[in-house]
C-alpha positions as CSV (number, residue, x, y, z in Angstrom):
1,M,3.9,6.9,27.6
2,F,2.6,8.3,24.3
3,L,4.5,7.3,21.2
4,R,5.2,9.8,18.5
5,T,7.2,9.1,15.4
6,T,8.8,11.6,13.0
7,V,8.8,9.1,10.2
8,A,5.7,7.8,8.3
9,A,5.5,4.9,5.9
10,V,4.5,7.3,3.2
11,A,8.2,8.4,2.8
12,L,8.6,6.1,-0.2
13,V,10.8,8.0,-2.6
14,A,14.3,6.5,-2.9
15,S,17.3,8.7,-3.6
16,A,20.8,8.3,-4.7
17,G,23.3,8.5,-1.9
18,A,26.1,7.0,0.0
19,S,26.7,3.3,0.1
20,F,29.0,1.0,2.2
21,A,30.9,-2.1,1.4
22,M,29.9,-5.7,2.2
23,G,32.6,-8.0,3.6
24,N,33.5,-8.2,7.2
25,C,31.2,-5.3,7.9
26,G,33.7,-3.7,10.2
27,I,32.8,-6.0,13.1
28,T,35.7,-7.3,15.2
29,E,33.8,-9.1,17.9
30,G,30.3,-9.7,19.1
31,R,27.1,-11.8,19.0
32,V,24.2,-11.0,16.7
33,S,20.9,-12.9,17.1
34,I,18.0,-11.7,15.0
35,V,14.3,-12.5,15.3
36,G,11.7,-11.5,12.8
37,N,8.9,-12.5,10.4
38,E,9.6,-14.9,7.5
39,F,8.5,-13.2,4.3
40,P,11.1,-12.7,1.5
41,A,12.2,-9.2,2.2
42,I,13.0,-10.0,5.8
43,Q,14.7,-13.2,4.7
44,T,16.9,-11.1,2.4
45,V,17.8,-8.7,5.2
46,G,18.6,-11.6,7.6
47,A,20.8,-13.4,5.0
48,N,22.8,-10.3,4.3
49,A,23.3,-9.6,8.0
50,Q,24.6,-13.2,8.3
51,A,27.2,-12.3,5.7
52,C,29.0,-10.5,8.5
53,A,29.7,-13.7,10.5
54,G,33.2,-15.0,10.9
55,E,36.4,-14.2,12.7
56,G,34.8,-14.6,16.1
57,V,31.5,-12.9,15.1
58,E,28.4,-15.0,15.4
59,V,25.3,-14.0,13.5
60,T,22.1,-16.1,13.7
61,T,18.5,-15.6,12.6
62,N,15.1,-16.9,13.8
63,L,12.6,-15.9,11.1
64,T,9.2,-17.3,11.9
65,A,5.5,-16.4,11.7
66,D,5.5,-16.7,15.5
67,H,7.9,-13.8,15.8
68,Q,5.5,-11.5,17.7
69,S,5.0,-14.1,20.4
70,I,8.7,-14.6,21.0
71,N,10.5,-11.3,20.4
72,L,9.5,-9.7,23.7
73,P,10.3,-12.7,25.9
74,G,13.5,-13.2,24.0
75,M,14.6,-9.7,24.7
76,Q,13.6,-9.5,28.4
77,G,16.5,-11.7,29.7
78,N,19.8,-10.3,30.8
79,P,21.6,-10.8,28.5
80,A,18.8,-10.9,25.9
81,E,18.5,-14.0,23.7
82,Y,17.9,-11.8,20.7
83,T,20.1,-8.8,20.0
84,S,17.8,-7.4,17.3
85,A,14.1,-7.7,16.6
86,I,12.8,-6.9,13.1
87,I,9.5,-5.1,13.8
88,A,6.8,-2.9,12.3
89,N,5.0,0.2,13.6
90,S,2.7,-2.0,15.6
91,S,5.1,-4.5,17.2
92,I,7.7,-1.9,18.3
93,V,5.2,-0.6,20.8
94,A,5.3,-3.6,23.0
95,L,9.1,-3.5,23.0
96,M,9.1,0.2,24.0
97,N,6.5,-0.4,26.7
98,N,8.7,-3.1,28.2
99,D,11.9,-1.1,27.9
100,V,13.8,-3.9,26.1
101,I,15.3,-1.9,23.1
102,R,17.9,0.8,23.3
103,P,18.1,4.2,21.6
104,L,20.3,4.2,18.5
105,D,21.4,7.8,18.4
106,D,25.0,7.1,19.4
107,L,25.3,4.1,17.0
108,I,23.8,6.1,14.2
109,A,26.2,9.0,14.8
110,E,29.2,6.6,14.7
111,H,28.2,4.0,12.1
112,G,25.0,5.3,10.4
113,A,26.3,7.8,7.8
114,A,24.8,5.7,5.0
115,L,21.3,5.7,6.5
116,K,18.8,8.2,5.0
117,P,16.7,10.5,7.3
118,N,13.4,8.7,6.2
119,Q,14.8,5.5,7.6
120,I,15.3,6.7,11.2
121,I,12.3,6.0,13.4
122,T,12.4,8.7,16.1
123,I,10.0,8.2,19.1
124,N,9.8,10.7,21.9
125,G,12.9,12.4,20.6
126,Q,15.1,9.3,20.4
127,A,16.0,7.1,17.4
128,M,14.6,3.7,18.3
129,A,14.5,1.8,15.0
130,V,15.8,1.8,11.4
131,A,13.1,1.3,8.7
132,F,14.0,-0.5,5.5
133,M,10.6,-1.0,3.8
134,A,7.0,0.2,3.6
135,N,4.0,-2.1,3.5
136,A,0.3,-2.1,3.2
137,Q,-2.5,-4.5,2.3
138,H,-4.2,-3.9,-1.0
139,L,-6.2,-5.5,-3.8
140,V,-4.7,-8.4,-5.7
141,Y,-6.8,-9.8,-8.5
142,R,-6.9,-12.2,-11.4
143,A,-7.4,-10.0,-14.5
144,D,-8.4,-12.9,-16.7
145,I,-11.2,-14.1,-14.4
146,L,-12.6,-10.6,-13.9
147,E,-12.6,-10.2,-17.7
148,Q,-14.6,-13.4,-18.1
149,V,-17.4,-11.9,-16.1
150,G,-17.1,-8.4,-17.6
151,A,-16.0,-6.8,-14.3
152,E,-13.5,-4.1,-13.6
153,P,-11.1,-4.4,-10.6
154,P,-13.2,-3.5,-7.6
155,K,-12.6,-0.1,-6.0
156,T,-14.9,-0.8,-3.0
157,Y,-15.6,-3.8,-0.9
158,E,-19.2,-3.6,-2.1
159,D,-17.9,-3.9,-5.6
160,M,-15.8,-6.9,-4.5
161,L,-18.9,-8.7,-3.2
162,E,-20.7,-8.0,-6.5
163,V,-17.8,-9.3,-8.6
164,A,-17.5,-12.4,-6.4
165,G,-21.2,-13.2,-6.9
166,K,-20.7,-13.0,-10.7
167,I,-17.7,-15.3,-10.6
168,R,-19.6,-17.9,-8.5
169,D,-22.8,-17.6,-10.6
170,A,-20.7,-18.2,-13.7
171,G,-19.4,-21.4,-12.3
172,I,-15.8,-20.3,-12.4
173,L,-14.9,-20.5,-8.7
174,Q,-17.1,-21.4,-5.8
175,Y,-14.9,-19.4,-3.4
176,P,-13.5,-16.5,-5.4
177,I,-12.1,-14.5,-2.4
178,T,-9.3,-15.4,-0.1
179,G,-7.3,-13.5,2.5
180,A,-5.5,-13.6,5.8
181,Y,-8.5,-14.2,8.1
182,K,-6.9,-16.6,10.5
183,A,-8.4,-16.4,14.0
184,G,-6.2,-14.1,16.2
185,W,-3.8,-11.4,14.9
186,N,-4.8,-11.7,11.2
187,L,-8.6,-11.5,11.7
188,A,-8.0,-8.5,14.0
189,Q,-6.0,-6.8,11.4
190,E,-8.8,-7.3,8.8
191,F,-11.1,-5.7,11.3
192,N,-8.7,-2.8,11.8
193,N,-8.5,-2.1,8.1
194,M,-12.2,-2.2,7.6
195,Y,-13.0,-0.2,10.7
196,L,-10.8,2.6,9.6
197,G,-12.4,2.5,6.2
198,M,-15.8,2.8,7.9
199,G,-14.6,5.9,9.7
200,G,-14.3,4.2,13.0
201,S,-12.1,5.3,15.9
202,F,-10.6,2.6,18.2
203,F,-10.6,4.8,21.3
204,K,-12.6,7.7,22.6
205,D,-10.9,11.0,21.8
206,G,-7.8,11.7,23.9
207,T,-8.2,8.6,26.1
208,A,-7.5,4.9,26.2
209,E,-11.2,4.1,26.5
210,P,-12.4,1.6,23.9
211,N,-14.7,2.7,21.1
212,V,-15.2,-0.3,18.9
213,N,-18.7,-1.3,20.0
214,S,-20.2,1.3,17.7
215,P,-22.3,1.5,14.5
216,E,-19.1,1.5,12.5
217,G,-17.9,-1.6,14.4
218,V,-21.1,-3.5,13.6
219,K,-20.9,-2.5,9.9
220,T,-17.3,-3.7,9.9
221,L,-18.2,-7.1,11.2
222,E,-21.1,-7.4,8.8
223,M,-18.8,-6.7,5.9
224,L,-16.2,-9.2,7.1
225,K,-18.9,-11.8,7.4
226,A,-20.3,-11.1,3.9
227,L,-16.8,-11.5,2.4
228,A,-16.3,-14.7,4.3
229,E,-19.3,-16.2,2.5
230,F,-17.2,-16.2,-0.6
231,M,-14.2,-17.8,1.0
232,N,-13.1,-21.3,1.6
233,P,-15.0,-22.6,4.7
234,D,-11.6,-23.0,6.5
235,F,-10.9,-19.2,6.2
236,L,-10.3,-18.9,9.9
237,T,-7.2,-21.0,9.6
238,H,-5.8,-19.0,6.7
239,D,-2.9,-16.7,7.5
240,S,-0.9,-14.9,4.8
241,N,1.0,-18.0,3.9
242,A,-2.1,-20.1,3.5
243,A,-3.9,-17.4,1.5
244,G,-0.9,-17.1,-0.7
245,A,-0.9,-20.9,-1.3
246,E,-4.6,-20.7,-2.3
247,W,-3.7,-17.9,-4.7
248,R,-0.8,-19.8,-6.3
249,A,-3.0,-22.9,-6.8
250,G,-5.5,-20.8,-8.8
251,N,-8.2,-21.2,-6.2
252,A,-9.1,-17.5,-5.8
253,A,-9.7,-14.4,-7.9
254,M,-9.5,-11.5,-5.4
255,M,-7.9,-10.8,-2.1
256,N,-6.7,-8.1,0.2
257,M,-3.0,-9.0,0.7
258,W,0.3,-7.5,1.9
259,G,2.5,-5.8,-0.6
260,S,5.4,-7.7,1.0
261,R,3.8,-11.0,-0.2
262,A,3.5,-9.9,-3.8
263,A,6.8,-11.3,-4.9
264,V,5.9,-14.9,-3.9
265,L,2.4,-14.9,-5.4
266,T,3.8,-15.7,-8.8
267,D,7.5,-16.5,-8.4
268,A,7.3,-19.6,-6.3
269,E,7.9,-23.0,-7.9
270,G,4.8,-24.8,-9.3
271,V,2.5,-21.8,-9.6
272,E,-0.3,-22.2,-12.1
273,P,0.7,-20.6,-15.4
274,A,-2.6,-18.6,-15.5
275,V,-1.8,-17.2,-12.1
276,V,1.6,-16.1,-13.2
277,E,0.3,-14.4,-16.3
278,H,-2.8,-12.7,-14.9
279,T,-2.1,-11.7,-11.3
280,A,-2.5,-8.0,-11.0
281,M,-2.1,-5.4,-8.2
282,A,-4.3,-2.4,-7.4
283,G,-4.7,0.0,-4.5
284,P,-6.7,-0.7,-1.3
285,M,-10.4,-0.6,-1.6
286,T,-12.8,1.7,0.3
287,V,-16.0,0.7,2.1
288,G,-19.3,2.0,3.3
289,G,-19.3,5.0,0.9
290,G,-16.3,6.5,2.6
291,D,-13.1,7.8,0.8
292,T,-10.6,6.5,3.4
293,P,-8.9,3.3,2.2
294,A,-9.8,0.3,4.2
295,S,-6.2,-0.5,5.0
296,T,-3.3,0.7,7.1
297,L,0.2,1.9,6.2
298,W,3.2,0.2,7.8
299,W,6.9,0.4,8.0
300,D,9.2,-2.6,8.8
301,G,12.5,-2.0,10.5
302,W,15.0,-3.3,13.0
303,T,15.9,-2.5,16.6
304,V,18.8,-3.3,19.0
305,A,18.2,-4.9,22.3
306,K,18.9,-3.0,25.6
307,N,20.0,-5.9,27.7
308,I,23.2,-6.8,25.8
309,S,26.8,-5.6,26.0
310,D,27.9,-2.6,24.1
311,A,30.1,-4.8,21.9
312,D,27.1,-6.9,20.9
313,A,25.0,-3.8,20.3
314,E,27.7,-2.4,18.0
315,A,28.0,-5.7,16.2
316,T,24.3,-6.0,15.8
317,F,23.9,-2.4,14.4
318,L,26.7,-3.0,11.9
319,A,25.3,-6.4,10.8
320,M,21.8,-5.0,10.4
321,V,23.1,-2.0,8.4
322,N,24.8,-4.5,6.2
323,G,21.5,-6.3,5.9
324,I,20.0,-3.3,4.2
325,D,23.0,-2.3,2.2
326,P,21.9,-0.8,-1.2
327,S,23.8,-3.5,-2.9
328,I,21.2,-6.1,-2.0
329,L,19.1,-4.6,-4.8
330,N,21.5,-6.1,-7.3
331,Q,20.6,-9.6,-6.1
332,D,18.1,-11.6,-8.2
333,K,14.5,-10.4,-7.7
334,V,15.2,-8.6,-4.4
335,A,13.9,-5.3,-5.8
336,E,10.5,-7.0,-6.3
337,Q,10.3,-8.2,-2.7
338,A,9.3,-4.9,-1.1
339,V,8.9,-1.2,-1.4
340,W,12.4,-0.6,-0.1
341,L,13.3,2.5,1.8
342,I,17.0,2.2,0.7
343,D,19.1,4.1,-1.8
344,G,18.8,3.0,-5.4
345,Y,15.3,1.4,-5.1
346,E,13.1,2.0,-8.1
347,P,9.5,0.9,-7.8
348,T,8.5,-2.3,-9.6
349,E,5.1,-3.4,-10.9
350,K,4.6,-5.4,-7.7
351,A,5.0,-2.3,-5.6
352,A,2.0,-0.6,-7.3
353,G,-0.4,-1.5,-4.5
354,V,1.7,-0.1,-1.7
355,F,2.4,3.1,-3.6
356,A,-1.3,3.5,-4.3
357,A,-2.1,3.0,-0.6
358,A,0.4,5.7,0.3
359,Q,-0.9,8.1,-2.3
360,S,-4.6,7.7,-1.5
361,G,-4.5,8.7,2.2
362,T,-4.3,5.4,3.9
363,I,-4.0,5.8,7.6
364,P,-0.8,4.5,9.3
365,Y,-1.4,1.7,11.9
366,P,-1.8,3.5,15.2
367,M,1.4,3.7,17.3
368,L,-0.4,3.9,20.6
369,P,1.0,2.1,23.6
370,Y,-2.4,0.4,24.2
371,M,-3.2,-0.5,20.6
372,G,-1.6,-3.8,21.0
373,L,-4.0,-4.7,23.7
374,M,-6.9,-3.7,21.5
375,H,-5.5,-5.8,18.6
376,T,-5.2,-8.8,20.9
377,A,-8.7,-8.4,22.2
378,L,-10.1,-8.2,18.7
379,G,-8.2,-11.3,17.7
380,A,-9.5,-13.3,20.7
381,E,-13.2,-12.2,20.6
382,L,-14.3,-12.0,17.0
383,T,-14.2,-15.7,16.1
384,D,-17.5,-16.5,17.6
385,F,-19.2,-13.9,15.5
386,M,-17.5,-15.1,12.3
387,Q,-18.7,-18.6,13.1
388,G,-22.3,-17.4,13.6
389,N,-22.3,-18.1,17.4
390,E,-23.1,-14.5,18.6
391,S,-24.2,-11.1,17.4
392,A,-21.9,-8.4,16.2
393,E,-22.9,-6.3,19.2
394,D,-22.1,-9.1,21.7
395,A,-18.8,-9.8,20.0
396,L,-17.8,-6.1,20.2
397,A,-18.9,-5.9,23.8
398,D,-16.7,-8.9,24.6
399,V,-13.8,-7.1,22.8
400,E,-14.3,-4.0,24.9
401,A,-14.5,-6.0,28.1
402,A,-11.3,-8.0,27.3
403,Y,-9.5,-4.8,26.3
404,T,-10.6,-2.9,29.4
405,A,-9.4,-5.6,31.7
406,A,-6.0,-5.7,30.0
407,A,-5.7,-1.9,29.9
408,K,-6.5,-1.7,33.6
409,E,-3.9,-4.4,34.4
410,N,-1.3,-2.4,32.4
411,G,-2.2,0.9,33.9
412,F,-3.7,2.6,30.9
413,L,-7.2,2.7,32.5
414,Q,-8.2,3.2,36.1
């Protein structure tokens, strides 16, 4: 199965349009159980979906950093444990491959009049998800620290290394760079970003055959290792939450971070005043002399499980539509939590990085049915290189071997 989507994360322009009322959400019966990530925008969607509970309608959420390891198992039962998974353009692929989410065309026709066309994720001719935000990783920096060393915000990763050296040499910070380099999914995503910026291709043209053990792959790992030299020695334990904590504590001056995390970098309780005052956003950097941003464009959205009753599916759809009602933008600081793909959204300063990513030709994360296997293989096999235990070539050979075994097991390769 090859996935094609008619919606890209670059459809960022909000427009005025229909709205719908909060309240009982029009649900008379049903069970709604939502699984998803835990960052602020998703917490807002989940909370507003929960507002539909009552009068025999149950709405629960499980928002956790472990969502990607539990959403598929939680939707494979009959009935499914979760009636909706909040996903992105990467994680929907596994749910599609395993046939655990249902087409939404009928529900959209009956209850989706308030949804905009750029929210409907159509795959192989069927509506399979509803998008509510766009996302990308981009540069976040401390304007005051860069000013102290006479540096402009870096536009390339080579510039970032040079600025980091100046900050360290000036005795300001020993580890001026942080980021989500945790072994596993996060480290693999940093490879994905950098590899695309280097001009790499994950697969040989028109096939599922791996193509990461390449000159571009080696250069990617060398750059990741060079950046890590300016990071806390525990960088392989730092996911987005840990990197954000480092930032809020004033322990870093530059990082490549998700736009969806921008709201909590300065608004959380106890943030250093200098961090609040001087945190700034910029677009994604390039690398290796290329002009393609070393990042990926994403959308986040929600699905409805296949293995549930029609009543639960309808209740879930209505609750999730309520979760992204335009009225949520009237709640305190919600507009700053994301680049929302909902009516009435006007970009804030904290959305600047994601908008810059969309406008500079950032490539969307590949929606290929076997990309998840590649992502998993990268996450499992790159740690030894980052720890200095093997060469870049050996690490990439291990990646290709692990991916090939998984792709054969799943029928993508002979």
